[in-house]
N, C-alpha and C positions, 0 to 999 in steps of 0.2 A: 471898159467899164462904163464910161460915159454913154456909149451907145446902148448898153444894157439898161441903164437908168432911163434913158430916153424911151426905149421900147416899153418899159414898165409904166411909163407915164402916158402911154397911148400914142407914142410917136411924136411927142411934143419936143421938137428940136430947139425950142427957145427957152427951155427951162434953165439952161446955164445963165442966160441973161438975167434971170430973176434971183439967182443965187447971190449971196454976199461975196465980196472979193475974197474974204477969208475962206469961205467954202469952196470957191473955185480953185484957190491955191491948194487947199487940202486935197481936192479931187486930182489935181495935176500931180501933187506929190505922191499920192497913192498910185496913180498910173505909172509914174516914173520908177517908184520903188519896185512894184511888181514886174514891170517890164525889165528892169535891170536884173532882178533875180531870175526871171525866165531865160534871159540871155546868157547867164553865167555858165561857163563851161565846167565850173567846179562843183555844181550841185547835181545830185543824182536825179534821175527821172522821177523817182517816187516822190521826192521832196518837191520837185517842180509841179507835179500833179496835185499834191496837197495844197501848195501855195495858190494854184489856179482856183481850186475849189474854195479857198479861204479869202480870196481877194475882196469879195463883196462884204463879208463880215468885218474885215479889217478896215475897209473904206468907211463903213458905217461907224465903227469905233472911232476912227480918226475924225469923222465929222461931228460926232456927239460928245467926244471926250478930249478936250484940249490937253489934258495931262499926258496923253499918249505921246505927243510930240516932245514935250518938255521933260518927261520923267523916264530915265533909262530903266527904272525898276518897275515900270508899268507892266502888269501881268501879260497884256497882249504883246508888248515888245519882248518880254522874256520868252514867251511862247514862240514868237517869230525867230528869236535867237536860237532857241533850242532846235527848232526844225531845220534851220540853215546849218547849225552845227552838225546835226545828224547827217545832213546831205554833203557836208564837206569832209566828213570823217574818212580816213583811209580804210577803216574797218567796213566790211561789206554789211549792208543793211540786211538783217536777218528777217525771215518770214514772221517770227514771233514778235519782233519789234513793229513791223508793218501792221500785223494783225492787231496789236495793241493800240496803235496810233489811229488807224482808220476810224473806229467808232468815236474816238475823241474829236477828230476832225468833223465827223457828222454831227456830233453834239454842238460844236461851235456853230456850224452852219445852221442847224435847227434853232439856235438861240436858246439852248437849255441853260437858263439863268439870265439875269439882267446885266447888261453893260459889262463891266470889268469882271463881274462874278463868273461869267462863262469861261473866261480865260484862266482865272484863279482855279476853278474847278478842273479845267483841262490839265493844268500844270500839276495839280495834286494827284490826279489819276495817273499821270505818266511818271510820277516820281519813282515808283518801284521798278518800272521798266528801265528807266535811265540809270538807276542805281545798279541794277543787274548788269546792264551793258557795261557800265564803268568797271564793275568787278571783273567781268570777263576780259576787258582791255588790260586791267591791272595784272591779272593772272598771266596773260600773254606776255606782257612786258617782263614780269618776274621770270618767266620761263626762258625768255631770250637772254636775260641777264645771267641766269644760272648756267645756261649753255655756254655763254661767252666766258664765264669763269672757268668752267671745266676745260674748255679749249685752251685758255690762257695758261692754266696750271698743268696741262698735259705736257710731258716732255716732248720736245721737238726732236724727231729722229735726225741724227746727224748723218750726213752723207760722207762717206770716205772715198773720195775719188782722188786719184792721183792727178796732180796738175803738172803739166810739163812746161 
């Protein structure tokens, strides 16, 4: 990320020296956060791809909005949590979920909205998709429970073998 910022500044490798110590710490924190997410064996490749594409938007948010770090309910943090939760799920990421999330990711990257607003809008647009996914998970769980009840209530065939 730092390298990309340097490139955008026309190769100015000394820009870090001109940043405040707070901004340098935020850049380092962002770098470590996204690096650890990319190295996670538990996240799906789709989510890792989304996170790579979102790294600059998150870094910008972290630099401009101190509440990102302090507020667990910050919309950008909630969005990050949602994406990582999707990537940690045992349920396979379906094509319809990926298709719904891709344009939302592009909207965040394009900066459709100002500051926190872009993440609030993203979460709102994903709400129906997440609710639908949760409903499918709940139906699957209920089906497993129902099948377990049937199996448990079924009489166990007795074996009549002579023991010597």
